[in-house]
C-alpha positions as YAML, in Angstrom:
chain: A
units: angstrom
residues:
- id: 1
  name: UNK
  ca: [8.42, -1.75, 8.55]
- id: 2
  name: UNK
  ca: [6.45, -0.63, 6.01]
- id: 3
  name: UNK
  ca: [3.29, 1.67, 6.52]
- id: 4
  name: UNK
  ca: [-0.13, 0.78, 6.14]
- id: 5
  name: UNK
  ca: [-2.00, 2.76, 3.78]
- id: 6
  name: UNK
  ca: [-4.94, 3.46, 6.39]
- id: 7
  name: UNK
  ca: [-2.29, 5.22, 8.55]
- id: 8
  name: UNK
  ca: [-1.14, 7.35, 6.11]
- id: 9
  name: UNK
  ca: [-2.58, 11.24, 7.61]
- id: 10
  name: UNK
  ca: [-2.25, 13.66, 4.90]
- id: 11
  name: UNK
  ca: [-0.64, 17.23, 5.50]
- id: 12
  name: UNK
  ca: [-4.17, 18.28, 5.65]
- id: 13
  name: UNK
  ca: [-4.71, 16.79, 8.42]
- id: 14
  name: UNK
  ca: [-7.07, 13.77, 6.36]
- id: 15
  name: UNK
  ca: [-6.76, 10.36, 6.85]
- id: 16
  name: UNK
  ca: [-6.18, 9.36, 3.09]
- id: 17
  name: UNK
  ca: [-8.68, 6.48, 3.38]
- id: 18
  name: UNK
  ca: [-11.61, 8.53, 4.30]
- id: 19
  name: UNK
  ca: [-10.56, 11.38, 1.72]
- id: 20
  name: UNK
  ca: [-13.06, 11.21, -1.51]
- id: 21
  name: UNK
  ca: [-10.36, 12.02, -3.70]
- id: 22
  name: UNK
  ca: [-8.20, 9.19, -2.50]
- id: 23
  name: UNK
  ca: [-11.39, 6.81, -2.82]
- id: 24
  name: UNK
  ca: [-12.09, 8.29, -6.36]
- id: 25
  name: UNK
  ca: [-8.26, 7.41, -7.40]
- id: 26
  name: UNK
  ca: [-8.75, 3.57, -6.49]
- id: 27
  name: UNK
  ca: [-11.97, 2.79, -7.39]
- id: 28
  name: UNK
  ca: [-11.78, 0.53, -10.61]
- id: 29
  name: UNK
  ca: [-15.20, 1.00, -11.97]
- id: 30
  name: UNK
  ca: [-14.56, 3.90, -14.42]
- id: 31
  name: UNK
  ca: [-18.29, 5.14, -14.41]
- id: 32
  name: UNK
  ca: [-18.25, 5.30, -10.65]
- id: 33
  name: UNK
  ca: [-15.08, 7.44, -10.52]
- id: 34
  name: UNK
  ca: [-16.19, 9.85, -12.72]
- id: 35
  name: UNK
  ca: [-19.66, 9.90, -10.85]
- id: 36
  name: UNK
  ca: [-17.33, 9.95, -7.85]
- id: 37
  name: UNK
  ca: [-15.28, 12.85, -8.80]
- id: 38
  name: UNK
  ca: [-18.21, 14.81, -10.30]
- id: 39
  name: UNK
  ca: [-19.32, 14.98, -6.44]
- id: 40
  name: UNK
  ca: [-15.98, 15.91, -5.40]
- id: 41
  name: UNK
  ca: [-16.26, 18.91, -7.90]
- id: 42
  name: UNK
  ca: [-19.30, 19.82, -6.50]
- id: 43
  name: UNK
  ca: [-18.63, 19.71, -3.00]
- id: 44
  name: UNK
  ca: [-15.39, 21.62, -3.73]
- id: 45
  name: UNK
  ca: [-17.89, 24.22, -5.46]
- id: 46
  name: UNK
  ca: [-20.22, 24.65, -2.51]
- id: 47
  name: UNK
  ca: [-17.39, 24.45, 0.27]
- id: 48
  name: UNK
  ca: [-14.85, 26.32, -0.48]
- id: 49
  name: UNK
  ca: [-16.27, 28.48, -3.81]
- id: 50
  name: UNK
  ca: [-13.64, 27.31, -6.36]
- id: 51
  name: UNK
  ca: [-14.59, 25.42, -9.59]
- id: 52
  name: UNK
  ca: [-13.44, 22.27, -10.50]
- id: 53
  name: UNK
  ca: [-15.14, 20.18, -13.28]
- id: 54
  name: UNK
  ca: [-14.60, 16.54, -12.75]
- id: 55
  name: UNK
  ca: [-12.02, 16.04, -15.05]
- id: 56
  name: UNK
  ca: [-9.71, 18.56, -12.69]
- id: 57
  name: UNK
  ca: [-9.87, 15.99, -9.78]
- id: 58
  name: UNK
  ca: [-6.71, 14.30, -10.44]
- id: 59
  name: UNK
  ca: [-5.35, 11.00, -9.04]
- id: 60
  name: UNK
  ca: [-4.07, 11.39, -5.18]
- id: 61
  name: UNK
  ca: [-2.12, 8.81, -3.22]
- id: 62
  name: UNK
  ca: [-1.69, 11.30, -0.51]
- id: 63
  name: UNK
  ca: [0.82, 13.57, 0.12]
- id: 64
  name: UNK
  ca: [2.39, 11.00, 2.90]
- id: 65
  name: UNK
  ca: [3.13, 8.38, 0.56]
- id: 66
  name: UNK
  ca: [5.91, 7.99, -1.72]
- id: 67
  name: UNK
  ca: [4.02, 8.51, -4.69]
- id: 68
  name: UNK
  ca: [4.37, 11.64, -6.78]
- id: 69
  name: UNK
  ca: [0.72, 11.65, -7.46]
- id: 70
  name: UNK
  ca: [-1.15, 14.10, -5.71]
- id: 71
  name: UNK
  ca: [-4.49, 16.36, -5.97]
- id: 72
  name: UNK
  ca: [-3.78, 19.29, -7.55]
- id: 73
  name: UNK
  ca: [-5.84, 21.46, -5.43]
- id: 74
  name: UNK
  ca: [-3.40, 20.78, -2.38]
- id: 75
  name: UNK
  ca: [-0.70, 23.19, -4.17]
- id: 76
  name: UNK
  ca: [-3.14, 26.14, -4.56]
...
């Protein structure tokens, strides 16, 4: 039986469907996706003191998925 995407829990402990990076990956509207990534970069800076640019927020399908697309910050 296949996994339901709302059941994917990343190694970080987050439910991928509530993760802003995962949600931005699925956004179809390019302008909205750009704004979402800018917001994510700002939140990372505020909470973790790590400087990201919106273009640094890459696509992520969740580390529990079979895809190779994983947020680069997960490797840090």
